[in-house]
C-alpha positions in Angstrom: 119.6 108.3 130.2 118.6 108.0 126.5 119.9 110.0 123.6 117.4 108.4 121.2 115.2 110.7 119.0 112.3 108.7 117.6 109.8 109.4 114.8 106.6 107.4 115.4 103.8 106.5 113.1 100.4 106.6 114.9 97.9 104.0 113.7 99.1 100.5 114.2 102.3 101.6 115.8 101.4 103.6 119.0 97.8 102.7 119.0 96.0 99.5 118.0 93.5 101.2 115.6 93.3 98.5 112.9 90.6 96.5 114.6 88.4 99.6 114.6 89.1 100.3 110.9 88.5 96.7 110.1 85.2 96.7 111.8 84.1 99.8 110.0 84.9 98.3 106.6 83.3 95.0 107.7 80.0 96.8 108.4 80.0 98.0 104.8 81.5 95.0 103.1 79.4 92.4 104.9 80.7 88.9 103.9 84.3 89.8 103.3 86.4 88.1 106.0 87.9 90.4 108.6 91.4 88.9 108.0 91.2 90.0 104.3 90.1 93.5 105.2 92.8 93.8 107.8 95.5 92.7 105.3 94.5 95.3 102.8 94.3 98.1 105.5 97.8 97.2 106.6 99.0 98.2 103.1 97.2 101.5 103.4 93.7 102.9 103.9 93.6 104.2 100.3 94.8 100.8 99.0 91.9 99.1 100.9 89.3 101.5 99.5 90.6 100.9 96.0 91.1 97.1 96.5 87.4 96.7 97.6 86.3 99.2 94.9 84.3 101.2 97.4 81.9 103.8 96.1 82.0 107.3 97.4 78.9 106.6 99.4 80.4 103.5 101.0 83.6 105.5 101.9 81.5 108.2 103.4 79.6 105.7 105.5 82.9 104.2 106.7 84.0 107.6 107.8 80.7 108.2 109.7 81.2 104.9 111.5 84.7 105.8 112.4 83.6 109.2 113.7 81.5 107.4 116.3 84.6 105.9 117.8 85.6 107.5 121.1 89.2 107.9 122.3 88.6 105.3 125.0 87.8 102.7 122.2 91.3 103.1 120.9 94.0 101.4 123.0 97.8 102.0 123.1 99.9 98.9 122.5 101.2 97.3 125.7 104.6 98.7 126.9 104.8 101.4 124.2 104.6 104.1 127.0 107.8 102.7 128.5 109.6 103.3 125.2 108.1 106.8 125.0 109.4 107.5 128.5 112.8 106.1 127.6 113.4 108.2 124.5 115.1 111.5 124.6 112.6 112.9 122.1 109.5 111.6 120.3 107.7 113.1 117.3 104.8 111.7 115.3 104.2 111.7 111.5 100.7 110.5 110.6 98.0 110.9 107.9 95.4 111.4 110.6 94.1 114.9 111.4 95.6 116.8 114.2 92.2 116.8 116.0 92.0 113.0 115.9 95.5 112.5 117.2 95.2 115.2 119.9 91.9 113.8 121.2 93.5 110.4 121.7 96.7 111.7 123.2 94.7 113.9 125.5 92.5 111.0 126.7 95.7 109.1 127.6 97.5 112.2 128.9 100.3 111.5 126.5 100.6 114.8 124.8 103.7 115.8 126.7 105.6 112.8 125.3 105.7 114.4 121.8 107.9 117.4 120.9 106.0 117.7 117.6 103.1 116.1 115.8 103.0 116.3 112.0 99.6 115.4 110.6 97.9 115.6 107.2 96.8 119.1 108.3 100.4 120.3 107.9 100.2 120.0 104.1 103.1 117.7 103.5 102.7 115.1 100.7 101.5 111.6 101.9 103.9 108.9 102.9 106.2 107.6 101.6 107.1 111.0 100.2 110.1 112.1 102.3 109.2 115.8 102.8 107.7 115.5 106.3 110.5 113.1 107.3 113.2 115.5 106.0 111.5 118.4 107.9 111.5 116.4 111.2 115.0 115.0 110.7 116.5 118.4 110.0 114.8 119.8 113.1 115.4 117.0 115.6 118.3 114.8 114.2 116.3 111.6 114.3 117.9 108.3 115.2 115.0 105.8 114.6 111.7 105.6 112.8 109.1 103.2 114.1 106.1 102.2 111.9 103.9 99.2 111.1 104.0 99.4 107.3 106.6 99.7 104.7 105.4 103.1 103.7 106.2 104.3 107.2 109.9 103.5 106.9 110.7 104.1 103.2 111.5 107.8 103.6 113.7 107.0 106.6 115.7 104.5 104.7 116.4 107.2 102.0 117.5 109.6 104.7 119.8 107.0 106.3 117.8 106.9 109.5 117.5 103.5 111.2 114.1 102.0 110.8 112.0 99.5 112.8 108.8 97.7 111.7 106.4 96.9 114.4 104.3 93.7 114.0 105.4 93.4 110.4 108.3 91.3 109.1 108.4 92.7 105.6 111.9 93.0 104.3 113.6 96.3 104.4 113.7 97.5 108.0 116.8 97.6 110.1 115.0 96.2 113.1 111.7 94.3 113.9 109.6 94.3 116.9 106.5 92.1 117.7 106.1 93.6 121.2 107.4 96.8 122.8 108.6 94.8 125.8 111.4 93.6 123.5 112.5 97.2 122.6 115.2 97.4 125.1 116.9 94.3 123.7 117.3 96.3 120.5 118.9 99.2 122.2 122.3 97.5 122.1 122.2 97.7 118.3 120.8 101.2 117.9 123.2 104.2 117.5 
């Protein structure tokens, strides 16, 4: 039995959404290599918009392209469900809208895995501001934060919560995972 309370990022952590975002940018940017787009998106969506100096019209068109994506187009990472099942409690903190997140979770019938979902709709400042993390930590006594970008773990580090970067080896996390099948090897070090 697990006593692990986990805070999850959504995009790039639970679900492999970056190929979809990369494709939407690629349709607008044309000859920019996908690898370059992906690298900028992995820093943050806002960073990528600024990096590529997208106009308001281009940004609007990207959102329209992304709105055409259906939940079945978005796939969970292999073996992540095993970690969700193992955890004592799971919560999500994401900059997505509640509707976007719930549509995908409903499609995969994963809603019951999450005790609470904090989205941009809750009104907390954007990551890496710690307010949403503080709220969730006070409520659920979190043991681990899993995200795919540095901004996903910074607040956790400041709150002395163990952090794990997924498919990202940037310095600063307590743990690193390339694949969720390796999560259970980490368990001997957590808590």
